[in-house]
C-alpha positions in Angstrom: -3.0 15.0 -49.3 -1.4 14.7 -46.2 1.5 11.7 -45.1 1.2 11.2 -41.5 3.9 9.4 -39.8 2.5 7.5 -36.5 4.9 6.0 -34.0 4.1 4.1 -30.5 2.2 1.0 -30.1 0.2 1.1 -33.3 0.7 -2.7 -34.4 -1.1 -6.1 -33.2 -3.8 -3.9 -31.7 -6.3 -3.1 -34.7 -4.6 0.2 -35.4 -5.1 -0.5 -39.4 -8.8 -2.0 -39.3 -9.9 1.2 -37.1 -8.0 3.6 -39.2 -9.7 2.0 -42.2 -13.3 2.1 -41.0 -13.1 5.3 -39.7 -11.5 7.1 -43.0 -14.4 4.9 -45.4 -16.8 6.2 -43.0 -15.5 9.9 -43.0 -15.3 9.5 -47.3 -11.5 10.0 -46.8 -9.1 9.0 -49.6 -5.7 7.4 -49.0 -4.5 4.2 -47.5 -3.2 2.7 -43.6 0.2 0.8 -43.9 2.4 -0.3 -41.5 6.2 0.4 -41.5 9.3 -1.1 -39.9 9.0 2.3 -37.7 5.2 2.3 -37.1 2.1 3.1 -39.6 2.1 5.5 -42.5 -1.1 7.1 -43.1 -1.5 9.2 -46.9 -5.1 11.2 -46.0 -7.1 13.7 -48.1 -8.2 15.6 -45.2 -5.6 16.7 -42.4 -8.6 17.8 -39.8 -10.5 15.1 -40.1 -8.1 12.6 -39.9 -6.7 14.4 -36.6 -10.4 14.0 -35.1 -10.3 10.1 -35.8 -7.0 9.8 -34.2 -8.4 11.0 -31.0 -10.6 7.6 -30.8 -7.9 4.9 -31.6 -8.7 1.3 -30.1 -7.8 1.4 -26.4 -4.8 -1.0 -26.7 -3.2 1.4 -29.2 -1.0 4.0 -27.7 0.5 7.1 -30.3 3.4 8.5 -28.8 4.0 10.4 -31.7 2.9 11.6 -35.4 4.2 14.1 -37.8 2.7 15.8 -40.8 4.0 16.6 -44.2 2.4 17.8 -47.5 1.9 14.9 -50.4 0.9 15.4 -54.0 -0.5 11.8 -54.4 -4.1 11.4 -55.5 -6.1 8.1 -54.6 -9.8 7.4 -55.6 -10.6 5.4 -52.2 -9.0 4.4 -48.8 -7.0 1.0 -48.5 -4.9 -0.9 -46.6 -1.5 -1.3 -48.0 0.7 -4.2 -47.5 3.1 -3.8 -44.4 6.7 -3.0 -45.8 10.0 -1.1 -44.8 12.4 -2.0 -42.3 12.9 0.1 -38.2 11.2 -0.8 -35.2 7.8 -0.4 -34.6 6.5 -1.5 -31.0 5.1 -4.8 -31.0 2.7 -4.8 -27.9 3.0 -7.4 -25.0 1.2 -10.4 -25.1 -2.7 -9.7 -24.3 -5.2 -11.8 -22.2 -8.6 -13.1 -24.2 -10.8 -10.3 -24.7 -14.5 -10.4 -23.7 -15.8 -10.6 -27.4 -13.7 -13.9 -27.7 -14.6 -15.0 -24.4 -18.4 -15.0 -25.5 -17.6 -16.8 -28.9 -15.7 -19.4 -26.8 -19.1 -20.3 -25.0 -21.5 -19.7 -27.9 -22.6 -23.0 -29.8 -23.7 -21.2 -32.9 -19.8 -19.7 -33.3 -17.6 -21.5 -35.7 -14.8 -20.7 -32.7 -16.9 -22.7 -29.9 -14.7 -24.4 -27.9 -11.6 -23.1 -30.0 -8.4 -23.0 -27.7 -6.7 -20.6 -29.9 -9.5 -17.7 -30.0 -8.2 -14.5 -30.3 -8.8 -11.6 -32.5 -7.5 -7.9 -33.1 -8.0 -6.7 -29.5 -6.2 -10.2 -28.0 -4.1 -13.0 -27.9 -0.4 -13.2 -28.3 1.9 -10.7 -30.1 5.8 -10.0 -28.6 6.1 -14.0 -27.7 5.3 -15.3 -31.2 7.1 -12.1 -32.9 10.1 -12.9 -35.3 10.7 -9.2 -36.1 9.1 -6.1 -37.0 6.7 -5.1 -38.9 4.1 -7.2 -36.8 2.7 -9.2 -39.8 1.4 -12.5 -40.6 4.7 -13.3 -42.4 6.7 -12.1 -39.5 5.2 -14.0 -36.8 5.2 -18.0 -35.8 1.4 -17.9 -37.1 2.8 -17.8 -40.7 3.1 -21.5 -40.9 -0.5 -21.9 -40.6 -2.2 -21.4 -43.9 -5.8 -19.9 -43.2 -9.0 -21.9 -44.5 -11.3 -19.9 -46.7 -13.6 -18.8 -43.9 -10.9 -17.6 -41.6 -9.6 -15.6 -44.9 -12.8 -14.0 -45.7 -12.6 -12.5 -41.9 -9.5 -11.4 -42.2 -10.1 -9.5 -45.4 -13.5 -8.3 -44.3 -13.6 -4.6 -43.1 -16.6 -4.8 -40.9 -15.5 -8.1 -39.7 -13.5 -8.0 -35.8 -10.7 -10.1 -36.9 -10.3 -8.0 -40.0 -6.0 -7.9 -40.4 -5.8 -9.9 -37.2 -2.5 -11.5 -37.3 -3.5 -14.4 -35.1 -6.6 -15.5 -36.9 -7.2 -19.4 -36.8 -10.0 -21.8 -36.1 -10.5 -25.2 -35.5 -9.7 -26.0 -39.1 -6.7 -24.3 -39.9 -5.0 -22.8 -36.4 -2.2 -25.1 -34.3 -3.2 -28.7 -32.9 -3.9 -29.5 -29.9 -1.5 -33.0 -28.6 -1.7 -34.6 -25.5 1.0 -37.2 -24.5 0.3 -39.4 -21.4 2.8 -41.1 -19.6 5.0 -40.8 -22.8 2.0 -41.7 -25.2 0.6 -39.4 -27.7 -2.8 -39.8 -27.4 -4.8 -39.8 -30.2 -8.2 -38.0 -30.5 -10.3 -36.9 -33.6 -11.7 -34.6 -30.9 -9.6 -32.4 -29.5 -11.6 -31.0 -26.9 -11.4 -34.8 -25.3 -7.5 -34.0 -24.8 -8.4 -31.1 -22.7 -10.8 -33.2 -20.5 -8.2 -36.1 -20.3 -5.4 -33.3 -19.0 -8.1 -32.5 -16.1 -9.0 -35.8 -15.3 -5.0 -36.3 -14.8 -4.7 -33.5 -12.6 -7.5 -34.6 -10.7 -5.9 -37.8 -10.1 -2.9 -36.0 -8.6 -0.9 -36.0 -11.7 1.7 -33.2 -12.8 0.9 -31.9 -16.4 3.0 -29.2 -18.4 0.7 -27.5 -20.2 2.5 -25.3 -23.1 1.2 -21.7 -22.6 1.7 -18.1 -24.6 5.2 -17.6 -23.6 6.4 -21.3 -22.2 5.5 -24.4 -20.3 3.5 -24.5 -17.0 3.4 -27.4 -14.3 0.1 -28.2 -13.6 -1.6 -29.8 -10.3 -4.2 -29.7 -7.9 -4.1 -28.4 -4.5 -3.4 -32.0 -3.0 -0.7 -32.6 -0.7 0.6 -35.8 -3.1 0.3 -33.6 -6.0 2.3 -30.7 -4.4 5.0 -33.1 -3.0 5.5 -34.3 -6.6 6.0 -31.0 -8.1 8.5 -30.0 -5.3 10.4 -32.6 -6.2 10.2 -32.2 -10.0 10.9 -28.6 -9.8 13.8 -28.9 -6.8 11.8 -26.0 -5.2 11.6 -27.4 -1.6 9.9 -24.7 0.0 9.2 -22.1 -2.9 5.4 -21.2 -2.6 3.8 -21.7 -6.1 1.3 -19.8 -8.4 -2.3 -20.7 -8.1 -4.7 -20.0 -10.9 -8.4 -19.4 -10.6 -10.9 -19.7 -12.7 -12.4 -16.1 -11.7 -12.6 -13.7 -9.1 -15.1 -15.5 -6.9 -12.9 -18.7 -6.8 -10.1 -16.6 -5.6 -12.2 -15.1 -3.0 -12.2 -18.4 -1.4 -8.8 -18.8 -1.2 -7.7 -15.1 -0.2 -8.7 -11.6 0.5 -9.2 -9.5 -2.2 -9.7 -5.6 -2.1 -11.7 -3.6 -5.1 -8.0 -2.8 -6.5 -6.8 -5.9 -5.9 -9.7 -7.7 -8.0 -9.1 -4.9 -10.6 -5.5 -5.7 -11.0 -6.2 -9.9 -11.5 -8.8 -8.9 -14.0 -6.5 -6.5 -16.1 -5.3 -6.8 -20.0 -1.7 -7.9 -17.9 -3.3 -10.7 -16.3 -0.6 -10.6 -13.7 0.2 -13.0 -10.6 -0.6 -11.1 -7.7 0.4 -11.3 -4.0 -2.7 -11.8 -1.7 -3.4 -12.5 1.7 -4.3 -16.2 2.2 -7.5 -17.2 3.8 -7.3 -21.1 4.3 -3.7 -22.5 5.1 -2.8 -24.0 2.1 0.7 -24.8 3.7 1.9 -27.0 1.1 1.5 -24.4 -1.6 2.8 -21.5 0.3 4.8 -21.0 3.3 4.1 -17.7 3.8 0.9 -15.6 4.6 0.2 -14.7 0.9 -0.5 -17.0 -2.2 0.5 -15.4 -5.7 -3.2 -16.0 -7.5 -3.5 -15.4 -11.6 -7.0 -15.6 -13.5 -7.2 -17.4 -17.0 -5.7 -15.3 -19.9 -5.9 -18.0 -22.8 -9.0 -19.6 -24.6 -7.2 -23.0 -23.2 -7.0 -21.7 -19.6 -11.1 -21.2 -19.8 -11.5 -24.5 -21.3 -9.6 -26.4 -18.9 -11.9 -24.6 -16.2 -14.9 -25.9 -17.7 -14.0 -29.7 -16.1 -12.4 -28.4 -12.8 -13.9 -26.7 -10.2 -11.3 -25.7 -8.3 -8.1 -23.5 -8.4 -4.9 -25.5 -9.7 -1.3 -24.9 -9.3 0.1 -23.1 -12.5 3.7 -22.5 -12.1 6.5 -22.2 -14.6 8.2 -25.3 -16.1 11.7 -24.7 -15.2 14.3 -26.0 -12.5 14.8 -22.9 -10.0 17.0 -20.5 -11.6 17.1 -22.0 -14.9 15.0 -20.6 -17.9 11.3 -20.8 -18.6 11.3 -24.3 -21.3 9.4 -23.9 -24.6 9.9 -27.1 -26.2 7.9 -30.8 -25.1 11.3 -32.2 -24.7 12.5 -30.2 -22.0 9.7 -31.2 -19.7 10.4 -33.4 -16.8 7.2 -35.0 -16.6 5.2 -37.4 -18.6 2.1 -36.1 -19.2 2.3 -33.1 -21.4 -0.4 -30.8 -23.0 1.5 -29.6 -25.9 0.1 -27.2 -28.8 2.0 -26.8 -32.3 2.4 -22.8 -32.5 6.2 -22.2 -31.8 7.2 -19.8 -29.4 9.5 -17.3 -30.7 10.3 -15.1 -27.3 10.1 -17.0 -24.1 8.3 -14.9 -21.5 7.8 -15.6 -17.9 4.0 -14.6 -16.0 4.6 -10.9 -14.4 4.4 -10.8 -10.6 3.0 -7.9 -8.9 2.6 -6.8 -4.9 0.1 -4.3 -3.8 1.7 -2.5 -0.3 -0.4 0.7 0.8 -2.3 0.7 -2.2 0.9 1.2 -4.3 1.4 -1.3 -7.0 4.9 -2.9 -7.0 6.2 -4.8 -9.6 8.5 -7.8 -8.6 8.3 -9.3 -12.0 8.2 -7.2 -15.2 7.7 -9.8 -17.8 4.4 -10.7 -19.9 1.7 -8.2 -20.5 4.2 -5.3 -20.0 6.9 -6.6 -22.2 8.1 -5.3 -24.5 6.3 -2.2 -24.1 8.7 1.1 -24.1 9.2 3.5 -21.3 9.5 7.1 -22.6 12.2 9.1 -20.6 12.5 13.1 -20.3 15.6 13.4 -21.5 18.2 15.0 -23.9 20.3 12.3 -24.7 20.1 10.6 -28.4 22.2 8.1 -27.7 21.4 4.2 -28.1 22.4 2.6 -24.6 22.3 -1.2 -24.1 22.0 -1.8 -20.2 23.0 -5.6 -18.9 21.4 -5.7 -15.3 22.8 -7.5 -12.4 23.0 -11.2 -11.6 19.7 -12.0 -10.0 16.3 -11.2 -11.4 18.0 -10.3 -14.3 16.3 -8.4 -17.1 18.6 -6.1 -20.0 17.2 -2.8 -21.1 18.0 -0.8 -24.5 17.7 3.2 -24.4 16.5 4.0 -27.7 14.7 7.1 -29.0 14.4 8.8 -25.4 12.7 5.4 -24.4 13.4 2.6 -22.5 12.6 -1.2 -23.7 13.0 -3.8 -21.2 13.8 -7.3 -21.8 11.4 -10.0 -20.1 12.8 -11.2 -16.5 15.5 -13.6 -17.6 16.5 -15.0 -14.1 20.0 -15.6 -12.0 22.8 -15.3 -15.1 24.9 -17.1 -12.7 23.7 -20.6 -14.1 24.6 -21.3 -17.3 21.5 -22.2 -19.1 20.1 -18.6 -17.9 23.0 -16.9 -19.3 23.2 -18.7 -22.6 19.2 -18.0 -23.1 20.4 -14.0 -21.8 22.5 -13.7 -24.7 20.7 -15.1 -27.2 17.9 -12.7 -26.4 20.2 -9.7 -26.1 20.8 -10.3 -29.3 17.4 -10.9 -30.3 16.6 -7.3 -29.0 19.3 -5.7 -31.0 18.3 -7.0 -33.9 14.7 -7.0 -33.5 15.0 -2.9 -32.3 17.2 -2.2 -34.8 19.6 -0.5 -31.5 23.5 -0.2 -32.6 24.9 0.9 -29.0 26.9 4.1 -28.1 27.3 2.7 -24.9 27.1 -0.6 -22.5 26.4 -0.3 -19.0 27.1 -3.2 -16.4 27.1 -3.8 -12.9 30.2 -2.9 -11.0 30.6 -6.1 -9.4 33.7 -7.9 -11.4 32.7 -11.1 -11.1 29.1 -11.3 -12.2 28.7 -12.9 -16.1 26.6 -10.1 -17.3 29.7 -7.6 -16.0 32.4 -10.1 -18.1 30.1 -10.2 -21.0 29.9 -6.5 -20.7 34.0 -6.0 -21.1 33.7 -8.3 -24.2 31.0 -6.4 -26.2 32.7 -3.3 -25.3 36.2 -4.5 -27.0 34.5 -6.1 -29.6 31.7 -2.8 -30.3 34.6 -0.5 -29.5 32.6 1.4 -27.4 32.7 2.8 -23.8 31.8 0.6 -20.7 30.8 2.2 -17.8 30.2 0.2 -14.3 27.5 1.2 -12.3 27.3 0.8 -8.5 24.5 -1.4 -7.7 22.7 0.4 -5.1 22.7 3.7 -6.8 21.5 2.0 -10.0 18.2 1.3 -7.8 18.4 4.4 -6.6 18.4 6.3 -9.8 15.9 4.0 -11.1 13.2 5.3 -8.6 14.6 9.2 -9.0 14.0 8.4 -13.0 10.6 7.3 -12.5 9.3 10.4 -11.0 11.8 13.4 -12.8 13.5 14.2 -9.4 17.1 15.3 -10.0 17.9 16.4 -6.3 17.1 13.6 -4.1 18.2 11.6 -1.1 17.9 7.5 -1.5 17.5 4.5 0.5 18.6 1.4 -0.9 18.2 -2.0 0.8 18.5 -5.4 -0.5 20.7 -8.7 -0.2 24.1 -7.2 -1.3 25.6 -5.1 -4.2 29.9 -4.7 -5.1 30.6 -1.6 -2.4 33.0 1.5 -4.0 34.9 0.7 -0.8 34.8 -3.2 -2.2 32.8 -4.3 0.8 29.3 -6.1 0.5 26.2 -2.9 0.6 23.0 -3.5 1.2 21.3 -0.9 3.6 22.6 2.7 2.3 21.6 6.3 2.1 22.5 8.6 -0.6 22.6 12.3 -1.5 22.3 11.8 -5.2 25.3 9.8 -5.9 26.9 10.1 -2.8 26.9 7.7 -0.1 26.0 9.5 3.3 24.8 6.4 5.6 24.8 3.1 6.0 23.6 0.1 8.0 26.3 -1.1 10.7 28.8 -3.5 9.3 29.3 -7.0 10.0 31.8 -9.7 9.2 29.2 -12.2 7.1 31.0 -15.1 8.2 31.8 -18.0 5.2 31.0 -15.5 2.8 28.1 -17.0 0.8 27.5 -19.3 2.8 26.0 -16.6 5.2 23.3 -15.9 3.2 22.3 -19.7 2.4 22.4 -20.4 6.5 21.3 -17.0 8.3 22.7 -19.1 11.7 26.1 -17.8 10.7 25.0 -14.4 10.1 23.5 -14.3 13.6 26.9 -15.7 15.3 28.8 -12.9 13.7 26.5 -10.7 15.1 26.1 -12.0 18.7 30.1 -12.3 18.1 30.3 -8.6 18.7 28.3 -7.7 21.8 28.4 -11.1 23.9 31.0 -13.1 25.5 31.9 -16.3 24.0 30.0 -18.5 26.4 26.5 -16.3 26.4 27.4 -16.3 22.2 27.6 -19.8 22.0 24.2 -20.6 24.4 22.1 -19.2 21.7 23.5 -21.3 19.0 24.2 -24.8 20.5 20.7 -26.0 19.4 21.9 -25.0 15.7 26.3 -25.9 16.0 28.3 -28.3 17.6 30.8 -26.9 20.1 33.7 -28.1 17.7 31.5 -25.8 14.8 31.3 -22.9 17.4 35.0 -23.1 17.8 36.1 -23.2 14.0 33.4 -20.0 13.5 35.0 -18.4 16.0 38.7 -18.7 14.9 37.5 -17.9 11.6 36.0 -14.6 13.0 39.1 -13.9 14.5 41.0 -14.3 11.5 38.9 -12.6 9.3 38.9 -15.5 7.1 36.4 -15.4 4.2 34.6 -12.9 6.0 33.9 -9.9 4.0 32.4 -6.8 5.9 28.9 -6.3 5.0 26.1 -3.5 5.4 23.4 -5.8 4.1 20.2 -5.4 5.1 18.8 -8.6 3.9 21.2 -10.2 6.3 19.9 -8.5 9.1 16.7 -9.8 8.2 17.7 -13.3 7.9 19.4 -13.2 11.1 16.3 -12.0 12.9 14.4 -14.5 11.2 16.8 -17.2 12.3 17.2 -15.9 16.0 13.3 -16.1 16.2 13.0 -19.6 15.0 11.4 -18.7 11.5 14.1 -20.0 9.2 17.1 -21.9 9.3 17.8 -21.9 5.5 17.7 -19.9 2.8 16.3 -22.2 0.0 14.8 -19.4 -2.4 15.8 -15.7 -3.0 14.3 -13.7 0.4 12.8 -16.8 1.9 14.3 -15.4 5.8 12.9 -12.2 5.0 9.8 -13.3 3.7 8.9 -15.8 6.9 10.1 -12.5 9.0 7.3 -10.5 7.2 4.9 -13.3 7.0 4.9 -14.0 11.1 5.0 -10.2 12.2 2.3 -8.2 13.8 2.3 -4.7 15.8 5.8 -4.0 16.5 7.2 -3.2 20.2 8.0 0.7 20.7 11.9 0.9 20.0 13.8 4.1 19.0 17.1 3.5 16.6 20.6 3.9 17.6 22.5 6.2 14.9 26.3 6.8 15.1 28.2 9.0 12.7 25.0 8.4 10.4 25.5 4.7 10.5 22.2 2.9 12.0 23.5 0.3 14.3 22.0 -3.0 14.5 23.9 -4.6 17.2 21.0 -2.4 19.8 18.8 -4.2 18.1 19.8 -7.9 18.1 20.7 -6.8 22.2 17.0 -5.9 22.3 15.4 -9.1 20.6 17.7 -11.2 23.0 16.7 -9.7 25.7 12.9 -9.8 24.8 13.1 -13.6 23.7 10.2 -14.5 26.0 7.9 -12.0 24.8 5.4 -12.2 21.5 7.7 -13.6 18.3 5.3 -12.1 15.8 6.0 -8.3 17.3 9.6 -8.9 17.8 9.8 -9.9 14.2 7.7 -6.5 13.6 10.1 -4.4 15.7 13.3 -5.8 13.8 12.0 -4.6 10.2 10.3 -1.6 11.5 13.4 -0.8 13.3 15.7 -0.6 10.1 13.0 1.6 8.3 12.7 4.3 10.9 16.2 4.3 11.3 17.7 4.7 7.7 14.5 7.0 6.9 15.8 9.2 9.7 19.2 9.5 8.5 18.0 10.3 4.8 15.7 13.1 6.3 18.7 15.0 7.2 19.1 15.8 3.8 15.4 17.6 3.7 15.0 16.6 0.3 12.5 14.0 -1.7 13.6 10.8 -0.8 13.1 7.5 -2.9 13.1 3.9 -1.4 14.5 1.0 -3.6 16.0 -2.3 -3.5 14.3 -6.0 -2.7 13.3 -4.9 0.5 11.0 -2.6 -0.8 8.7 -5.5 -1.0 8.7 -5.9 2.5 5.1 -4.5 3.5 6.2 -3.2 7.1 9.3 -1.2 5.8 7.5 0.1 2.5 4.8 1.2 4.6 6.5 3.3 6.9 8.5 4.5 3.8 4.9 5.4 2.3 3.3 7.2 5.4 6.5 9.3 5.5 5.6 10.5 1.7 9.0 8.5 0.4 8.6 7.4 -3.4 8.7 3.9 -5.0 8.8 2.5 -8.2 5.8 2.3 -10.3 6.7 0.8 -13.5 9.8 -1.1 -12.9 10.8 -3.7 -10.3 12.2 -2.3 -7.3 14.4 -5.5 -6.6 17.3 -6.1 -9.1 14.9 -6.8 -12.4 14.9 -2.8 -12.4 18.8 -2.5 -12.1 19.3 -2.5 -16.0 16.6 0.5 -16.2 18.6 2.2 -13.4 21.9 1.7 -15.0 20.4 3.4 -17.7 19.0 6.2 -15.6 22.3 7.0 -13.7 23.8 7.1 -17.1 21.5 10.0 -18.0 21.5 11.8 -14.4 25.7 12.1 -14.3 26.3 12.8 -18.1 23.0 14.5 -19.5 
């Protein structure tokens, strides 16, 4: 006999049923068992079983296995009850598979029109997992007792639902509940509740719908519906995601390539940023729109009653965590279900630039799948990330394990959810950190929390400069150890105590940057880009000339106060931020007066771009000067605005790339500005490396902190 100890994604993906059936067919004896650390198989023929391992289910991922001789003897092959402690990877939440989609529409199936149809190949996983190993008693389905029919399927080795932990049906599964205008609608036929939900949407009502990882707010694409939705969510301009029944429906409102269609239909089912066909200004003020396809049976049933796209956006106030309870909804119309959500998780968000996938938000469909790293480090590490678009990341057994997207940790509610999720992940993975990593910014909640944990656990705390973390995140993904880096974003606490954001590095040494400007009013210049423009123009224009360009926005009194503030350098930190340059250009070209969501001015600048004019970057002592850019914009302000917008973005990309190229090393590009199509397209054409599995924005900082630690210590 031989004992196989198998690790990887081998729980919740039909691995045990596959092993059982394959071994029975091959006439092998022994057993398969889930443990806290993976799967154990005892089998009497080593060579035959190795061949069986080569045909595991598509969703399973074997990372390693070891084989030991065993003295035990068995007369048959069985599945043993799960036991043991440790950490076995649980797969991400999975979309509804093709077989279950067919059953959903099959009138002869006992799961016809069943809104929670799933099997071993699909359905929720991480969002309902309480702990490892993944089993019925360790997920939130444990309170739903199987009916005789489900139990028969669950125990039948020939059935697709053999040991499917999410198994349920009309008779024994979670129930739907519809609340209309605050009162529960009673109906014996739950399909009627879905039909009534769609009627509410068609009648321009906003409905909260409970999904896999939290609630969505759904409404029609009508103006009155969107207006109400913006008031509810406090998002006056931020684009909303749209769900379409299928690719054909999506193609009516967006341009979709074959690659984009493949991503929309992938097992992750992310929101994908696509170029719009229709204007849909109420939904997205940009030239793009976020689209996703159904990924649960409930979604498919909704589209049985509505033949048009619907808005489907996370049900939370901006910057606050996704909601999971009906009591948290700010609407009177709610379609709830009774399966508890153990781990809140938002939709993932992807953008394609030059045929490369860029993850903007790594969450549902990806989390908690780990990323193996090439390193000699055996320590366990907790990296707490930054402030915006936060994730945290664990390092254990040479793997990086991401948290879901957490949001902005400066918000008290988000920060409380963040701390709870940190504790849950540490327990879930049985990780005992030996090192804590945090952003170098001393005022971030995550940085303060890191100090508290370091003292409580008596372990070292290492603060990692924000942009070095960005740089290392890309280098780690591409296994680069000697590289130049370009990092462009809104802000990061610099080593000289100024605000960085347009930086060039050679390995961990800063070798170049954007010209520094005073950020007039500190954070308020990020909110109101006119202040940033005034600061830049004041550098090279006489006061009267500068005021002339700002009179339509500021009064003479306000201009005088700002000029005095600049002269006295009161609340005017120096910044090399690329984001602030893009903001100022957006205001100057009449595209954005106020940042009402993260990245808005820069995104509007990109959305209103065409073919750039010819302008060569001006570089002095490895500093890309940006005052010449604004002088050019002023001198050519009567020209095509879209071409000027493109010129500003390309100027930054060309100049920073020229500085980085001096090192004659591979170049990486990261930071929030890596999502800018013009900048990243230029970089890609030049052979620059971008992130692959990790967000380029601040959602990738925690991974980058780990990558920095590994680079500088191992």
